[in-house]
Structures are given as C-alpha cells and as structure tokens.
N, C-alpha and C positions, 0 to 999 in steps of 0.2 A: 658814206657812213654805214657802219655795221648795224645789223638788226638789233632792235631793242625788244625785250620780252616782258610783258606783264607777267605777274606770278601765275595768273590763270592760264595764259597761253603757254608758259613754260611748263607748268604742271601737265597740261594736256600733251604737249610735245614729248615730254620725257617720261610720262606716267609716274612721276614722283609727286606725292601729295603736296599741296601748297604748304601745309603745316610743316612738313619735313624740309621743304626748301627754306622756309623762314628759319627753322632751327639750324640748318647747315650754314645759312648766312650768319646767324648769331654766333656760331662757333668759329667763324672765319674760314670755313671750307669753301664758301662761295664769296666772290668779291661783293662788297657792299653795293646794293642796288641804289640807283639814283631815285629820287622821289619826284613825282609830278606835283604840280601846284595844289592838287587835291590830296596828296599824300600817298598815292599809289606807288608801289615799287615798280621800277623799270630796270631790268637786268640787261647789261651789255651782252652782245652776241657771244663773247668769250665764256660766258657762264656755262655753255654747253660742254666746253672742255673740262671745266671743273666738276661738273656733274658726272662726266665719264670717268674722271680721276677717282671720285668717291666710289662709283660703282666698281671699278677695277680693284680698288683697294679693299672694298668690302668682300669682293669675290675671293681675294687672297687671304681674307681673315684678319685684316688690320682693324683695329678699333678706331673710333672717331678721334680719340686722343692721339693715337699714332698718326693718323692722317693730319691732324693739326701740327704735329711735330715735323712731319715731312715738309709741309708748306712753310713752316717757320724757318727751318734750316735752309730750304731752297731760297726763300726770300732774303735771307741774310747773305746769300752769295756762296754758300757752301753746298756740298753734295750730301744729300740724305742717304745715299746708297749704303754706307757701312751700317747704319742703324736699321735700315730696311732689311738688309741681308740678315742681320742678327734676328730680327723679328720673324722673318720668313723661315729661317732655320728652326727657331723655337716652335713655330706653328706646325712645321713639317713633323717634328717629333710628336706633338700632340695628335696630329691627324693619324700618324702611323699607329699610335696607341689606341685611338678610337677604332681604327680598322681591325686591330687585333681583338678588341673587345667585341666588335660586331661579328667577326668570324667565329668567336667562341659562342656567342649567342646563336648564331646560325646553326652551329653544330648541336647545341642543346635543343633548339627547335626541331631539328631533323629527328633527333632521338625521340623527343616527346611525340612528334607527329606519327612516328612509326609505332607508337604504343597503342594507337587506336585500331580497333578491329574493323569497324564498319563506318567510321566517321561520325557516329552519334556521341553525344556528350556522356551517355550512360556506359559507353564501351571503353572508357579510359582504363587501360591496364598498365600504363606507364608508371603510375604511382607519382608522377611529377605534377601533372596538370591539376588533378583534383586535390593533391596534397597541399596546394596553395591555400585551401580553406581550413586545413587542420588547425584547430585551436580557436577558430572564429565562432561566433554565435550561430552562424549558418550551418556549421558542421553539427553542432549540438541539435539544432532543429531537424536536420536530416536524420540523425540517429533516432530522435524521438518519433519521427514520422515513419521510420523504416525498421522498427523493432530492434533498435540497437545496432543495426548493420552499419559498418563504417562507410563513410562517403568515398573513401579511397581504397584502391586495391593494390596489392603488391604486384610488381612487374613479374610476368611469367605466369 
C-alpha cells in the first residue's frame, strides 16, 4: 500500500503550509484526502505528484484557475497542451515586456547614480533623485529651513 500523509506531515515534507494544501484540495488541484474516523485528512502518496505539478505550473506563471483547467481537460481524456501552449506564449510576451521595462529602469538608475559626487544624499546633482520631492510638503519645509534654496539641483 502506498504511503498516506497527514496534512501536518505533508506540509513538513513539502514546505507548503497546511492552509495552502487545504485550499489546493478545495480547488481540486490535489486529490480529495480520505478522512480518519476522527476527521483528520489522510492524503494518498500520489499527492506529492500533484504538489509538484502545482509548483511547476506556478513557476511557469500559470494561475490556479489555469491549473484547474489543465486537470479538468486531462481528466476528461483530452490533452491540455494546446491551451497550455497558448498561455505560455502569452506569458512569454508579458515577461519580455517586463524585462524591457526593467532594462529601462536599470539605465535610469545608472544615470541617476552617476549624478552623485561623493555618495552623500546632499550631493545629488542629477536633478532626478531629489526632484522626486518637488511639489511635496517636504520640499517646502526644506526651502523654509534653507533660506529658500531649492532641494534639487540642476544636472551639471
């Protein structure tokens, strides 16, 4: 007979919180656990494969609803591959856009970081970092404390 897992033992083995395991079971991502005479869940050994399925799916960016759909289609005897391929291609487009945005942010941060003379907050000459506070009450307070001197400096 295959191993049976209490929710506590399964949680420890997989490092997935018990509440998450119960939720996944509720969604149908894990097979229904048998119950002991005292009402405790006892998962069949195959549950480990389903947990790995959820982990791999999450790593690829699939939603819980998409994971439900994969299992629904597979359980009906059909292949979920065409839908999964479509989701993965859409996810790839989103990831590529996020990468472009992160590269743009990286370039902006490099420019701003080069605007500092000695690394102190008072030495910002980029006009970008300190300009974040322009228009905020903090800038007004800075000007009042510093004889009207602006909190930000022009680059160069």
